[in-house]
A tleap script that builds the chain and sets N, CA, C and O, in Angstrom:
source leaprc.protein.ff14SB
mol = sequence {
  NMET GLN ARG ALA GLY TYR ALA GLU HIE GLN
  ASP PHE ASN THR ARG GLN THR SER TYR THR
  LYS ARG LEU ALA GLY ASP PHE TYR PRO ARG
  PHE HIE VAL TYR SER GLU LYS ASP HIE ASP
  GLN ARG GLN PHE LEU ASN LEU HIE LEU ASP
  GLN LYS LYS PRO SER TYR ALA GLY ALA HIE
  ALA HIE ASN ALA GLU TYR GLU GLY ASP LEU
  VAL GLU GLU GLU ALA ASN ARG LEU GLN GLY
  LEU ILE LYS ASN GLN MET ASP ASN GLN GLY
  GLN GLY SER GLU ILE ARG ASN GLN GLN SER
  ASP GLN LYS GLY PHE TRP GLU LYS LEU PHE
  GLY CGLN
}
set mol.1.N position { -1.267 -2.727 1.788 }
set mol.1.CA position { -2.382 -2.001 1.231 }
set mol.1.C position { -3.698 -2.481 1.852 }
set mol.1.O position { -4.642 -1.706 2.008 }
set mol.2.N position { -3.743 -3.752 2.199 }
set mol.2.CA position { -4.953 -4.277 2.816 }
set mol.2.C position { -5.229 -3.588 4.155 }
set mol.2.O position { -6.383 -3.303 4.475 }
set mol.3.N position { -4.198 -3.323 4.924 }
set mol.3.CA position { -4.367 -2.620 6.189 }
set mol.3.C position { -4.890 -1.208 6.000 }
set mol.3.O position { -5.481 -0.641 6.919 }
set mol.4.N position { -4.683 -0.639 4.838 }
set mol.4.CA position { -5.160 0.707 4.529 }
set mol.4.C position { -6.569 0.685 3.945 }
set mol.4.O position { -7.112 1.736 3.603 }
set mol.5.N position { -7.166 -0.501 3.827 }
set mol.5.CA position { -8.529 -0.608 3.325 }
set mol.5.C position { -8.632 -0.869 1.836 }
set mol.5.O position { -9.711 -0.731 1.259 }
set mol.6.N position { -7.526 -1.246 1.197 }
set mol.6.CA position { -7.504 -1.489 -0.242 }
set mol.6.C position { -7.595 -2.974 -0.549 }
set mol.6.O position { -7.118 -3.816 0.213 }
set mol.7.N position { -8.214 -3.275 -1.675 }
set mol.7.CA position { -8.304 -4.653 -2.165 }
set mol.7.C position { -7.439 -4.782 -3.409 }
set mol.7.O position { -7.314 -3.842 -4.194 }
set mol.8.N position { -6.847 -5.950 -3.578 }
set mol.8.CA position { -6.033 -6.191 -4.771 }
set mol.8.C position { -6.935 -6.252 -5.993 }
set mol.8.O position { -8.028 -6.817 -5.952 }
set mol.9.N position { -6.458 -5.659 -7.079 }
set mol.9.CA position { -7.213 -5.609 -8.328 }
set mol.9.C position { -6.319 -6.099 -9.464 }
set mol.9.O position { -5.242 -5.545 -9.688 }
set mol.10.N position { -6.754 -7.123 -10.175 }
set mol.10.CA position { -6.017 -7.652 -11.322 }
set mol.10.C position { -6.668 -7.172 -12.608 }
set mol.10.O position { -7.848 -7.437 -12.840 }
set mol.11.N position { -5.925 -6.476 -13.437 }
set mol.11.CA position { -6.414 -6.076 -14.745 }
set mol.11.C position { -6.130 -7.231 -15.703 }
set mol.11.O position { -4.974 -7.540 -15.990 }
set mol.12.N position { -7.178 -7.854 -16.187 }
set mol.12.CA position { -7.003 -9.030 -17.026 }
set mol.12.C position { -6.442 -8.692 -18.407 }
set mol.12.O position { -5.884 -9.564 -19.074 }
set mol.13.N position { -6.581 -7.450 -18.839 }
set mol.13.CA position { -6.034 -7.043 -20.133 }
set mol.13.C position { -4.526 -6.819 -20.048 }
set mol.13.O position { -3.775 -7.308 -20.892 }
set mol.14.N position { -4.083 -6.083 -19.032 }
set mol.14.CA position { -2.659 -5.747 -18.918 }
set mol.14.C position { -1.911 -6.686 -17.980 }
set mol.14.O position { -0.680 -6.690 -17.953 }
set mol.15.N position { -2.644 -7.473 -17.218 }
set mol.15.CA position { -2.078 -8.383 -16.203 }
set mol.15.C position { -1.321 -7.607 -15.121 }
set mol.15.O position { -0.421 -8.144 -14.475 }
set mol.16.N position { -1.690 -6.363 -14.937 }
set mol.16.CA position { -1.048 -5.522 -13.928 }
set mol.16.C position { -1.870 -5.568 -12.643 }
set mol.16.O position { -3.099 -5.504 -12.670 }
set mol.17.N position { -1.166 -5.680 -11.519 }
set mol.17.CA position { -1.811 -5.674 -10.218 }
set mol.17.C position { -1.847 -4.256 -9.684 }
set mol.17.O position { -0.848 -3.538 -9.731 }
set mol.18.N position { -2.990 -3.861 -9.182 }
set mol.18.CA position { -3.138 -2.562 -8.542 }
set mol.18.C position { -4.052 -2.766 -7.340 }
set mol.18.O position { -4.432 -3.893 -7.022 }
set mol.19.N position { -4.400 -1.675 -6.681 }
set mol.19.CA position { -5.208 -1.751 -5.472 }
set mol.19.C position { -6.297 -0.701 -5.524 }
set mol.19.O position { -6.061 0.421 -5.973 }
set mol.20.N position { -7.494 -1.057 -5.065 }
set mol.20.CA position { -8.613 -0.132 -5.092 }
set mol.20.C position { -9.266 -0.051 -3.717 }
set mol.20.O position { -9.240 -0.994 -2.926 }
set mol.21.N position { -9.852 1.116 -3.468 }
set mol.21.CA position { -10.614 1.347 -2.239 }
set mol.21.C position { -11.862 2.124 -2.619 }
set mol.21.O position { -11.778 3.244 -3.124 }
set mol.22.N position { -13.010 1.531 -2.377 }
set mol.22.CA position { -14.272 2.182 -2.704 }
set mol.22.C position { -14.581 3.286 -1.698 }
set mol.22.O position { -14.251 3.178 -0.517 }
set mol.23.N position { -15.213 4.340 -2.182 }
set mol.23.CA position { -15.623 5.430 -1.303 }
set mol.23.C position { -17.044 5.243 -0.788 }
set mol.23.O position { -17.434 5.851 0.209 }
set mol.24.N position { -17.813 4.405 -1.468 }
set mol.24.CA position { -19.187 4.125 -1.072 }
set mol.24.C position { -19.482 2.664 -1.432 }
set mol.24.O position { -18.562 1.901 -1.728 }
set mol.25.N position { -20.726 2.285 -1.407 }
set mol.25.CA position { -21.107 0.907 -1.699 }
set mol.25.C position { -20.953 0.515 -3.158 }
set mol.25.O position { -20.799 -0.666 -3.471 }
set mol.26.N position { -20.993 1.486 -4.045 }
set mol.26.CA position { -20.856 1.199 -5.476 }
set mol.26.C position { -19.388 1.000 -5.849 }
set mol.26.O position { -18.489 1.306 -5.066 }
set mol.27.N position { -19.159 0.482 -7.062 }
set mol.27.CA position { -17.803 0.241 -7.542 }
set mol.27.C position { -17.047 1.548 -7.774 }
set mol.27.O position { -15.830 1.606 -7.598 }
set mol.28.N position { -17.770 2.593 -8.167 }
set mol.28.CA position { -17.196 3.922 -8.387 }
set mol.28.C position { -17.960 4.917 -7.533 }
set mol.28.O position { -19.151 4.712 -7.299 }
set mol.29.N position { -17.347 5.963 -7.066 }
set mol.29.CA position { -15.945 6.346 -7.169 }
set mol.29.C position { -15.068 5.465 -6.286 }
set mol.29.O position { -15.539 4.871 -5.316 }
set mol.30.N position { -13.795 5.391 -6.635 }
set mol.30.CA position { -12.841 4.575 -5.876 }
set mol.30.C position { -11.446 5.166 -6.015 }
set mol.30.O position { -11.103 5.767 -7.033 }
set mol.31.N position { -10.658 4.981 -4.979 }
set mol.31.CA position { -9.242 5.294 -5.085 }
set mol.31.C position { -8.574 4.127 -5.784 }
set mol.31.O position { -8.945 2.972 -5.574 }
set mol.32.N position { -7.591 4.429 -6.613 }
set mol.32.CA position { -6.897 3.405 -7.388 }
set mol.32.C position { -5.397 3.675 -7.269 }
set mol.32.O position { -4.930 4.776 -7.559 }
set mol.33.N position { -4.653 2.658 -6.841 }
set mol.33.CA position { -3.220 2.812 -6.579 }
set mol.33.C position { -2.437 1.777 -7.363 }
set mol.33.O position { -2.758 0.588 -7.357 }
set mol.34.N position { -1.403 2.257 -8.038 }
set mol.34.CA position { -0.431 1.387 -8.700 }
set mol.34.C position { 0.900 1.519 -7.985 }
set mol.34.O position { 1.289 2.622 -7.600 }
set mol.35.N position { 1.595 0.421 -7.805 }
set mol.35.CA position { 2.957 0.451 -7.293 }
set mol.35.C position { 3.881 0.482 -8.500 }
set mol.35.O position { 3.836 -0.409 -9.349 }
set mol.36.N position { 4.724 1.515 -8.574 }
set mol.36.CA position { 5.601 1.695 -9.729 }
set mol.36.C position { 7.020 1.980 -9.275 }
set mol.36.O position { 7.272 2.200 -8.090 }
set mol.37.N position { 7.948 1.974 -10.228 }
set mol.37.CA position { 9.343 2.308 -9.950 }
set mol.37.C position { 9.764 3.456 -10.853 }
set mol.37.O position { 9.359 3.525 -12.014 }
set mol.38.N position { 10.586 4.361 -10.312 }
set mol.38.CA position { 11.096 5.463 -11.115 }
set mol.38.C position { 12.361 5.024 -11.847 }
set mol.38.O position { 12.735 3.853 -11.785 }
set mol.39.N position { 13.010 5.935 -12.526 }
set mol.39.CA position { 14.186 5.594 -13.335 }
set mol.39.C position { 15.363 5.122 -12.479 }
set mol.39.O position { 16.271 4.471 -12.997 }
set mol.40.N position { 15.367 5.440 -11.168 }
set mol.40.CA position { 16.407 4.966 -10.252 }
set mol.40.C position { 15.994 3.692 -9.518 }
set mol.40.O position { 16.647 3.275 -8.561 }
set mol.41.N position { 14.901 3.078 -9.977 }
set mol.41.CA position { 14.368 1.850 -9.407 }
set mol.41.C position { 13.843 2.024 -7.974 }
set mol.41.O position { 13.750 1.056 -7.219 }
set mol.42.N position { 13.501 3.271 -7.609 }
set mol.42.CA position { 12.870 3.519 -6.308 }
set mol.42.C position { 11.377 3.315 -6.467 }
set mol.42.O position { 10.769 3.806 -7.418 }
set mol.43.N position { 10.794 2.592 -5.533 }
set mol.43.CA position { 9.379 2.282 -5.598 }
set mol.43.C position { 8.541 3.448 -5.070 }
set mol.43.O position { 8.909 4.096 -4.090 }
set mol.44.N position { 7.417 3.704 -5.728 }
set mol.44.CA position { 6.486 4.734 -5.274 }
set mol.44.C position { 5.066 4.296 -5.613 }
set mol.44.O position { 4.861 3.375 -6.404 }
set mol.45.N position { 4.086 4.968 -5.006 }
set mol.45.CA position { 2.686 4.683 -5.276 }
set mol.45.C position { 2.108 5.762 -6.180 }
set mol.45.O position { 2.311 6.954 -5.946 }
set mol.46.N position { 1.393 5.343 -7.204 }
set mol.46.CA position { 0.701 6.233 -8.118 }
set mol.46.C position { -0.777 6.171 -7.763 }
set mol.46.O position { -1.439 5.167 -8.029 }
set mol.47.N position { -1.304 7.249 -7.156 }
set mol.47.CA position { -2.674 7.292 -6.645 }
set mol.47.C position { -3.538 8.211 -7.489 }
set mol.47.O position { -3.109 9.300 -7.872 }
set mol.48.N position { -4.752 7.773 -7.779 }
set mol.48.CA position { -5.742 8.642 -8.397 }
set mol.48.C position { -7.135 8.215 -7.956 }
set mol.48.O position { -7.313 7.147 -7.370 }
set mol.49.N position { -8.110 9.050 -8.239 }
set mol.49.CA position { -9.505 8.790 -7.894 }
set mol.49.C position { -10.271 8.525 -9.173 }
set mol.49.O position { -10.427 9.415 -10.009 }
set mol.50.N position { -10.751 7.293 -9.325 }
set mol.50.CA position { -11.593 6.938 -10.472 }
set mol.50.C position { -13.016 7.377 -10.167 }
set mol.50.O position { -13.605 6.937 -9.179 }
set mol.51.N position { -13.573 8.242 -11.008 }
set mol.51.CA position { -14.940 8.717 -10.800 }
set mol.51.C position { -15.980 7.806 -11.440 }
set mol.51.O position { -17.085 7.652 -10.920 }
set mol.52.N position { -15.617 7.196 -12.584 }
set mol.52.CA position { -16.554 6.309 -13.278 }
set mol.52.C position { -15.768 5.346 -14.152 }
set mol.52.O position { -14.583 5.552 -14.411 }
set mol.53.N position { -16.432 4.302 -14.601 }
set mol.53.CA position { -15.764 3.326 -15.458 }
set mol.53.C position { -15.596 3.888 -16.858 }
set mol.53.O position { -16.224 4.888 -17.203 }
set mol.54.N position { -14.741 3.245 -17.683 }
set mol.54.CA position { -14.559 3.712 -19.068 }
set mol.54.C position { -15.894 3.809 -19.796 }
set mol.54.O position { -16.819 3.045 -19.519 }
set mol.55.N position { -15.983 4.741 -20.715 }
set mol.55.CA position { -17.244 5.038 -21.404 }
set mol.55.C position { -17.713 3.928 -22.335 }
set mol.55.O position { -18.917 3.736 -22.505 }
set mol.56.N position { -16.786 3.198 -22.938 }
set mol.56.CA position { -17.185 2.152 -23.867 }
set mol.56.C position { -16.235 0.966 -23.751 }
set mol.56.O position { -15.114 1.109 -23.263 }
set mol.57.N position { -16.680 -0.198 -24.196 }
set mol.57.CA position { -15.913 -1.443 -24.068 }
set mol.57.C position { -14.569 -1.325 -24.758 }
set mol.57.O position { -14.474 -0.791 -25.863 }
set mol.58.N position { -13.538 -1.821 -24.110 }
set mol.58.CA position { -12.195 -1.812 -24.666 }
set mol.58.C position { -11.430 -0.534 -24.391 }
set mol.58.O position { -10.229 -0.464 -24.651 }
set mol.59.N position { -12.100 0.471 -23.875 }
set mol.59.CA position { -11.439 1.749 -23.588 }
set mol.59.C position { -10.739 1.665 -22.239 }
set mol.59.O position { -11.240 1.042 -21.303 }
set mol.60.N position { -9.586 2.295 -22.153 }
set mol.60.CA position { -8.862 2.344 -20.890 }
set mol.60.C position { -9.008 3.713 -20.233 }
set mol.60.O position { -8.762 3.862 -19.036 }
set mol.61.N position { -9.405 4.707 -21.016 }
set mol.61.CA position { -9.547 6.053 -20.472 }
set mol.61.C position { -10.791 6.123 -19.592 }
set mol.61.O position { -11.826 5.542 -19.918 }
set mol.62.N position { -10.682 6.827 -18.497 }
set mol.62.CA position { -11.800 7.020 -17.598 }
set mol.62.C position { -11.675 8.387 -16.945 }
set mol.62.O position { -10.672 9.081 -17.115 }
set mol.63.N position { -12.677 8.755 -16.215 }
set mol.63.CA position { -12.671 10.043 -15.544 }
set mol.63.C position { -11.923 9.893 -14.228 }
set mol.63.O position { -12.495 9.424 -13.244 }
set mol.64.N position { -10.654 10.283 -14.198 }
set mol.64.CA position { -9.817 10.123 -13.009 }
set mol.64.C position { -9.256 11.466 -12.582 }
set mol.64.O position { -8.938 12.325 -13.405 }
set mol.65.N position { -9.144 11.621 -11.265 }
set mol.65.CA position { -8.557 12.826 -10.698 }
set mol.65.C position { -7.232 12.468 -10.049 }
set mol.65.O position { -7.167 11.553 -9.228 }
set mol.66.N position { -6.175 13.184 -10.413 }
set mol.66.CA position { -4.857 12.963 -9.838 }
set mol.66.C position { -4.512 14.039 -8.819 }
set mol.66.O position { -3.487 13.952 -8.143 }
set mol.67.N position { -5.354 15.040 -8.711 }
set mol.67.CA position { -5.156 16.143 -7.767 }
set mol.67.C position { -6.486 16.444 -7.100 }
set mol.67.O position { -7.530 15.937 -7.508 }
set mol.68.N position { -6.432 17.279 -6.066 }
set mol.68.CA position { -7.640 17.684 -5.374 }
set mol.68.C position { -7.575 17.301 -3.906 }
set mol.68.O position { -6.707 16.539 -3.482 }
set mol.69.N position { -8.507 17.845 -3.143 }
set mol.69.CA position { -8.500 17.637 -1.699 }
set mol.69.C position { -8.602 16.165 -1.304 }
set mol.69.O position { -7.855 15.702 -0.442 }
set mol.70.N position { -9.525 15.426 -1.933 }
set mol.70.CA position { -9.696 14.008 -1.581 }
set mol.70.C position { -8.427 13.199 -1.860 }
set mol.70.O position { -8.010 12.381 -1.040 }
set mol.71.N position { -7.826 13.432 -3.014 }
set mol.71.CA position { -6.620 12.696 -3.394 }
set mol.71.C position { -5.469 13.063 -2.456 }
set mol.71.O position { -4.715 12.187 -2.029 }
set mol.72.N position { -5.331 14.338 -2.137 }
set mol.72.CA position { -4.259 14.774 -1.232 }
set mol.72.C position { -4.446 14.196 0.173 }
set mol.72.O position { -3.480 13.756 0.797 }
set mol.73.N position { -5.684 14.196 0.670 }
set mol.73.CA position { -5.955 13.627 1.991 }
set mol.73.C position { -5.635 12.138 2.027 }
set mol.73.O position { -5.049 11.644 2.991 }
set mol.74.N position { -6.020 11.431 0.979 }
set mol.74.CA position { -5.745 9.990 0.933 }
set mol.74.C position { -4.249 9.726 0.808 }
set mol.74.O position { -3.735 8.793 1.425 }
set mol.75.N position { -3.548 10.529 0.022 }
set mol.75.CA position { -2.096 10.376 -0.117 }
set mol.75.C position { -1.421 10.599 1.235 }
set mol.75.O position { -0.517 9.852 1.607 }
set mol.76.N position { -1.854 11.615 1.966 }
set mol.76.CA position { -1.291 11.871 3.297 }
set mol.76.C position { -1.603 10.738 4.264 }
set mol.76.O position { -0.756 10.352 5.069 }
set mol.77.N position { -2.818 10.207 4.181 }
set mol.77.CA position { -3.198 9.078 5.049 }
set mol.77.C position { -2.336 7.856 4.756 }
set mol.77.O position { -1.832 7.211 5.675 }
set mol.78.N position { -2.168 7.541 3.473 }
set mol.78.CA position { -1.336 6.395 3.094 }
set mol.78.C position { 0.111 6.599 3.511 }
set mol.78.O position { 0.758 5.677 4.008 }
set mol.79.N position { 0.612 7.801 3.309 }
set mol.79.CA position { 1.991 8.095 3.693 }
set mol.79.C position { 2.179 7.890 5.196 }
set mol.79.O position { 3.186 7.323 5.619 }
set mol.80.N position { 1.232 8.341 5.998 }
set mol.80.CA position { 1.309 8.158 7.443 }
set mol.80.C position { 1.246 6.691 7.844 }
set mol.80.O position { 1.991 6.253 8.721 }
set mol.81.N position { 0.358 5.927 7.205 }
set mol.81.CA position { 0.247 4.501 7.507 }
set mol.81.C position { 1.521 3.747 7.137 }
set mol.81.O position { 1.978 2.882 7.885 }
set mol.82.N position { 2.086 4.077 5.989 }
set mol.82.CA position { 3.314 3.411 5.544 }
set mol.82.C position { 4.470 3.756 6.477 }
set mol.82.O position { 5.245 2.877 6.854 }
set mol.83.N position { 4.589 5.026 6.851 }
set mol.83.CA position { 5.644 5.439 7.771 }
set mol.83.C position { 5.488 4.720 9.104 }
set mol.83.O position { 6.469 4.233 9.667 }
set mol.84.N position { 4.261 4.652 9.611 }
set mol.84.CA position { 4.004 3.963 10.869 }
set mol.84.C position { 4.369 2.482 10.772 }
set mol.84.O position { 4.978 1.929 11.688 }
set mol.85.N position { 3.999 1.846 9.668 }
set mol.85.CA position { 4.315 0.428 9.470 }
set mol.85.C position { 5.821 0.206 9.405 }
set mol.85.O position { 6.335 -0.746 9.992 }
set mol.86.N position { 6.530 1.081 8.693 }
set mol.86.CA position { 7.980 0.935 8.580 }
set mol.86.C position { 8.643 1.163 9.939 }
set mol.86.O position { 9.585 0.455 10.295 }
set mol.87.N position { 8.159 2.144 10.694 }
set mol.87.CA position { 8.688 2.384 12.040 }
set mol.87.C position { 8.467 1.172 12.928 }
set mol.87.O position { 9.361 0.775 13.676 }
set mol.88.N position { 7.275 0.583 12.848 }
set mol.88.CA position { 6.963 -0.598 13.663 }
set mol.88.C position { 7.823 -1.788 13.272 }
set mol.88.O position { 8.261 -2.542 14.141 }
set mol.89.N position { 8.073 -1.970 11.988 }
set mol.89.CA position { 8.917 -3.077 11.550 }
set mol.89.C position { 10.336 -2.895 12.038 }
set mol.89.O position { 10.973 -3.862 12.456 }
set mol.90.N position { 10.842 -1.680 11.994 }
set mol.90.CA position { 12.182 -1.407 12.500 }
set mol.90.C position { 12.260 -1.649 13.986 }
set mol.90.O position { 13.226 -2.234 14.475 }
set mol.91.N position { 11.250 -1.204 14.709 }
set mol.91.CA position { 11.220 -1.392 16.155 }
set mol.91.C position { 11.076 -2.875 16.479 }
set mol.91.O position { 11.707 -3.375 17.410 }
set mol.92.N position { 10.253 -3.570 15.718 }
set mol.92.CA position { 10.069 -5.000 15.959 }
set mol.92.C position { 11.345 -5.782 15.753 }
set mol.92.O position { 11.634 -6.713 16.504 }
set mol.93.N position { 12.117 -5.411 14.736 }
set mol.93.CA position { 13.375 -6.135 14.497 }
set mol.93.C position { 14.370 -5.848 15.609 }
set mol.93.O position { 15.155 -6.720 15.981 }
set mol.94.N position { 14.342 -4.621 16.147 }
set mol.94.CA position { 15.234 -4.319 17.271 }
set mol.94.C position { 14.864 -5.166 18.473 }
set mol.94.O position { 15.745 -5.663 19.175 }
set mol.95.N position { 13.586 -5.335 18.719 }
set mol.95.CA position { 13.147 -6.147 19.848 }
set mol.95.C position { 13.566 -7.590 19.636 }
set mol.95.O position { 14.061 -8.231 20.563 }
set mol.96.N position { 13.376 -8.114 18.427 }
set mol.96.CA position { 13.782 -9.494 18.153 }
set mol.96.C position { 15.288 -9.659 18.331 }
set mol.96.O position { 15.743 -10.661 18.882 }
set mol.97.N position { 16.059 -8.680 17.868 }
set mol.97.CA position { 17.512 -8.766 18.012 }
set mol.97.C position { 17.919 -8.757 19.480 }
set mol.97.O position { 18.801 -9.514 19.886 }
set mol.98.N position { 17.287 -7.910 20.269 }
set mol.98.CA position { 17.608 -7.863 21.687 }
set mol.98.C position { 17.252 -9.182 22.354 }
set mol.98.O position { 18.009 -9.682 23.186 }
set mol.99.N position { 16.111 -9.748 21.998 }
set mol.99.CA position { 15.699 -10.999 22.603 }
set mol.99.C position { 16.628 -12.141 22.195 }
set mol.99.O position { 16.913 -13.024 23.005 }
set mol.100.N position { 17.097 -12.133 20.959 }
set mol.100.CA position { 17.982 -13.212 20.531 }
set mol.100.C position { 19.347 -13.089 21.195 }
set mol.100.O position { 20.053 -14.086 21.345 }
set mol.101.N position { 19.731 -11.861 21.600 }
set mol.101.CA position { 20.996 -11.670 22.305 }
set mol.101.C position { 20.917 -12.116 23.764 }
set mol.101.O position { 21.943 -12.413 24.377 }
set mol.102.N position { 19.721 -12.165 24.318 }
set mol.102.CA position { 19.560 -12.562 25.710 }
set mol.102.C position { 19.529 -14.081 25.787 }
set mol.102.O position { 18.785 -14.729 25.051 }
set mol.103.N position { 20.326 -14.644 26.667 }
set mol.103.CA position { 20.356 -16.095 26.835 }
set mol.103.C position { 19.435 -16.495 27.969 }
set mol.103.O position { 19.292 -15.777 28.958 }
set mol.104.N position { 18.826 -17.626 27.815 }
set mol.104.CA position { 17.965 -18.163 28.864 }
set mol.104.C position { 18.796 -18.758 29.991 }
set mol.104.O position { 20.021 -18.845 29.900 }
set mol.105.N position { 18.117 -19.163 31.044 }
set mol.105.CA position { 18.778 -19.714 32.226 }
set mol.105.C position { 19.651 -20.914 31.873 }
set mol.105.O position { 20.807 -20.968 32.291 }
set mol.106.N position { 19.122 -21.887 31.107 }
set mol.106.CA position { 19.855 -23.096 30.789 }
set mol.106.C position { 21.030 -22.802 29.853 }
set mol.106.O position { 22.086 -23.425 29.966 }
set mol.107.N position { 20.845 -21.850 28.928 }
set mol.107.CA position { 21.952 -21.476 28.039 }
set mol.107.C position { 23.101 -20.840 28.813 }
set mol.107.O position { 24.269 -21.109 28.531 }
set mol.108.N position { 22.767 -19.997 29.788 }
set mol.108.CA position { 23.800 -19.370 30.602 }
set mol.108.C position { 24.503 -20.416 31.450 }
set mol.108.O position { 25.723 -20.377 31.610 }
set mol.109.N position { 23.740 -21.343 31.988 }
set mol.109.CA position { 24.299 -22.357 32.872 }
set mol.109.C position { 25.225 -23.300 32.131 }
set mol.109.O position { 26.308 -23.616 32.624 }
set mol.110.N position { 24.817 -23.756 30.949 }
set mol.110.CA position { 25.608 -24.730 30.199 }
set mol.110.C position { 26.404 -24.136 29.050 }
set mol.110.O position { 27.120 -24.866 28.366 }
set mol.111.N position { 26.302 -22.827 28.817 }
set mol.111.CA position { 27.109 -22.160 27.800 }
set mol.111.C position { 26.718 -22.507 26.377 }
set mol.111.O position { 27.564 -22.425 25.487 }
set mol.112.N position { 25.511 -22.882 26.126 }
set mol.112.CA position { 25.076 -23.205 24.758 }
set mol.112.C position { 24.278 -22.103 24.178 }
set mol.112.O position { 23.830 -22.201 23.036 }
savepdb mol mol.pdb
quit
């Protein structure tokens, strides 16, 4: 998430970790992402756009958008970054595996 421009956010009330990305210099508006699991234990990201902080102390409700052009664009951007990262990790492991299969000069010479 850090590579995507997000900072880790700890909610001290719920002790839940999430990630935020500011759209400007102020704290709001910001994208807010939670990592969650569905009923089959598959991990997914829950993304929304926080427009402002809760109206009063102790409130958890805020003005958030779960749909719209900005949210869709950010979801597509994150999806592309994650796919690219996963592709790179797969490719990197293939390279490491190939390199570990190749023996150096001394290993070939002495069979170690």
